[in-house]
Every structure is written in C-alpha cells, then in structure tokens.
N, C-alpha and C positions, 0 to 999 in steps of 0.2 A: 377514575380508574378505567372505565370502559372506553373513554375517549383515547386514553393513552394506549390501551391494547389495540384499539382499532387503528390508531396511527402506526403502531408497530407492525400490525398485520399488513397494512398497505405498504409500508416500507419493505417488509420481507418479500411481498409479491413483486414490488418494483425491482428489487435486487435480483429476484429469481428471473424476471423477464429480461433484465439486462444481461444476466449470466447466460441465458438461453440464446439471446441475440448475439452475444460475443462468441459463444461456442459455435454458432451456426451462421456467422456473418457471411462467410464465403458462399455457402449454399444459398442463403437468402439473396445475396447480390446476384448470383447466377440466375436464380429464378426471376428476379426483377428485370434483369437484362433480357431474358427470354420474352417476358411480357412486353418490354419496350420494343424489342425487335418485331414482335407480332403486330403491335400498334403501328410501327413504322411501315411494315408491309401493307397494312390496311390503308394507310395514307397514300402509299404508292399506287395501290389499286384505285383509290378514289381519284388520284390525279390522272391515272390512265383513262378512267371513265370520262372525266371532264374533258380530256384532250380528244377522246373519241367523239363526244357530243359536240364539242367545238368544231371538229372537222366536218361532222354531219351538218351543222348549221351553216358552215361556210359553203358547203356544196349546195345546200338549199338556197342560200342567198344568191349564189352565182347563177343558179337555174332561174330564180325570180328575175334577176337582171336580164337574162336572155328573153324571158317571157315578156317582160315589160317592153323591151326593145322591139320585139316582134309585133306586139299589140299596137305600139305607137306608130310603127311603119304602116300597119294595116289601117289604123284610124285616119292617118294622113291621106292615104290613098282613097278611103271612103269619102272624106271631105272633098277631095278633088273631084271625085266622081259624083258629087251631089247627094250622097247618102249620109246625111247628117244623123239619121236614126241609128245607123250602124256605128257611126263615130261616137254617138252618145253612149251606146252600149259598151263600146270598147273603152271609153273613158271611165265608166263605172268599174269595169274589171281591172283597168290599170290602177285606179285609186286603191282598190282592195289589195291588189298585189303589192303596191308600194307600201301599204300599211303592214302587210305580212313581212315584206323585206325589211322594214324598219325594226319590227319586233325581233326578227332573226339577227339583225346586226347588233341590236342591243344585247341579245342573248350571247352573241359572240364576244362582246366586250366584257360581259359578266364572266363568261367562261375564261377569258384571258386573265382577268383579275384573280379568279379562283385558282387557276393553274399556277400563276406566279406565286400566290400565297402558299399553295400546297408545296410547290417546288422549294421555296425558301424553308418551309417547316421541315420537309423531308431531308433536305441537305443539312440543315442544322442538327436535326435529330440523328442523322447518320454519322455526323462528326462526333456528336456527344456519345453515341453508342460505341463508336470505335474507340474513343478515349476510355470509356468505362470498361470495355472488354480488355484493353491493355492494362488497365488498373486491376481488373480481376485476375489476369494472368500473373501480374506482379505479386498480387496478394497470395495467389496459390504458390508461387515460387518461394515467397517469404515463409509461408506456413510449412512448405516442404523442407526448407533449410532449417527452420526452427525445430521441426520434428527430427530431422537428421542430426542436428546438434544435440538435442536432448537424448536421442537414442545413443549417439556417440559418447556423450558424457556418462550415461548409465552403463554403457558397455565398458568404458574405461574403469569406472568405479567397481563394477562387478568383476572385470577381468584383472584388476590389480592384484587381488588375492590369488587368483589362478596363476598370474605371472610370477608372483613371489614363490608359490608352491613349485612351479616349474623350475625356477632358478635353483631352489633348494634341491630338487630332484636331480637336476643337471650336475650340481656340485657333488652330490653323493655318487653319481655315476662316474664323474671324473676322479673322485677319490678312490673308488673301487678299481677303476682302470689303472690308476697310478699304483695302487697296491699290487695289482696283478703284474704290472710291469716290473715293480721292485722284486716280487717273488721270482719272476722269470729270470731276471738278471742274477739273483742270488743262486738259483739252481744252475744257471749256465756257469757261474763262477765256480761252484762246487764241482760241476762236471769237468771244467778245465783243470782244477786242482787234482781231482782223481786221475784224470788222464795223464797229467804231468807226473804224478807219483808212480803210476804203473809204468810209465816210460823209464823213469829212473831205475826201477827194479829190474826191468828187462835189460837195460843197458848194463847194470851191475852184474846180472847173471851171465851176460855175454862176455864179461871181462872188460867192459868199457865203463868209464865214469867212476863214481865213488864206490868204495868197497862195500860188500854186502854186510849187513848188520849180523852180529853173532846171535845165533838162536840158542836158547836154553837147552834144547834137546841135544844139540851138538856138544855143549859143555858136559852134560850128564853122560853122554856116550864116552867122552874122553876120560872122565873120572872112573868109569867102570873099567875101561881098558887099563888104566894105571893100577887099579885094585887087583885085577887079574894078573898083571905082570908081577906084582909084589908076592902073590901067593906062589907063583911058579919059580921064583928066584931061590938058589941054594943058600944054607945058613953060613954065616961068616965064621972065621977061626977064633975069634975072641969069644970067650965064654963068660957067662955072668958070674958074679961072686958066689951065688948059691951052688952052681955046678962045680966050682973049685973046692968046695969043702969036702972032706973025707966022709 
C-alpha cells in the first residue's frame, strides 16, 4: 500500500511539474535564450581575446625575424673581421631567438586553430539562437492568438444574452414608437373630421351647401307661437249642442 501511495505521489508531482512547465513554457524558453545569448557573448569575447593574442604573437615573431636577421648580418661581419668570439656570442643569441620565434609561431598556429573553432561555434550558436528567437516569437504570437480567441469566445457567450436583451428592448421601443405613430395618425384623422364638420356648419350657416339641421328649440318656439295664436282667435258661429238647449 505504501509503495502504491508513493508511486501516486511521484506521479502527482510529475504531473504538477509538467503543468508548471506547460504553463510557463514561453517564460522558461525566454530565460533559456537569454542564458544562451550570454554564453554566446562570452564565446565572442574569448574569440576576440584569442585574436588579440594571436596578433600580439604575430608582431613578436615578426620582430624576432628582424632581430635574427640583424644578428646574422653582424655575426657574418665579425667572422670576416676575424672576431670569431663575437660571432660565437651572436650565434648563441641567434639560437635562443630562433627557439623563441619557433615557440611563438607554434602559439600562432594554436591561436589560429582556436579562433577557427570558436568562430565555427559562435556562428553555429548565433544561427541556432536566431532560429530559437523566431520560434519564441511565433510561440508568443500563437499564445496571444489563443488568448484572443478564448477571450472572444467568452465575450460572445457572455454577450449573447446581452444581445438578446438588447434585441427585445429594441423591439419594445419599435412597438412603442409604432403605437405612438398610430395614435398620432388617429388624432390627426379626428382633427381632420372635426375641421370638416365645422366647415360644413359654417357653409350651411352662410347659405351654402347642405341645409342646417332642425333644432328642437326652434320646434318648441314654433309650437308656442301656434298655441298663442289659437288663444287670440275669435269663437266660430257654430255653437255646441249644450249651448242650443233652452
């Protein structure tokens, strides 16, 4: 049981490490590229130092060549002048100088080999670093696109409800505006009818158009006139049967 739990714990730790690496892969790659760039810069400095040492050895070897030539000329003159002792001393110095020149020439050869090797390494490292930097930029672009896509999808999901609410609100606004327009049209129609009715009445009062409608007050006045006329009229010659009786 303990072995199984230990295995499960190690598995959980490994999964957690992988999750951390996946979540921070771009940041980790950027740091690794910075370290690689620093190492490449160090290699470039080493190559520059090797080239400087090589140039110094080259100048020293050239100076030794000149020194050996001068000593040989002097030794030959001493031999011709019968001064073998001076020629012998010159020969000793020439031999030591030639040994030093050989050492410096060998050092130049080694520097040349080191410079070639360092240049190859730095050139290859610079190419790899450039490729990795391009890969890092592409990875960052892909992550940005992924984040943008995820944010866009979340915005669409969140905004869909708001869009539906906005559509319903717009529909209510349109319905209200349509109702207001219908009401305005009805009021305008009533105003036109009222205006037309007033015009007919004014035309009738002026004696144009249709006759004016009879008012009940006019009828009542006429009936009163008739009643008054009947009261004022004289009685007729015909008497009633009651009046003819003795």
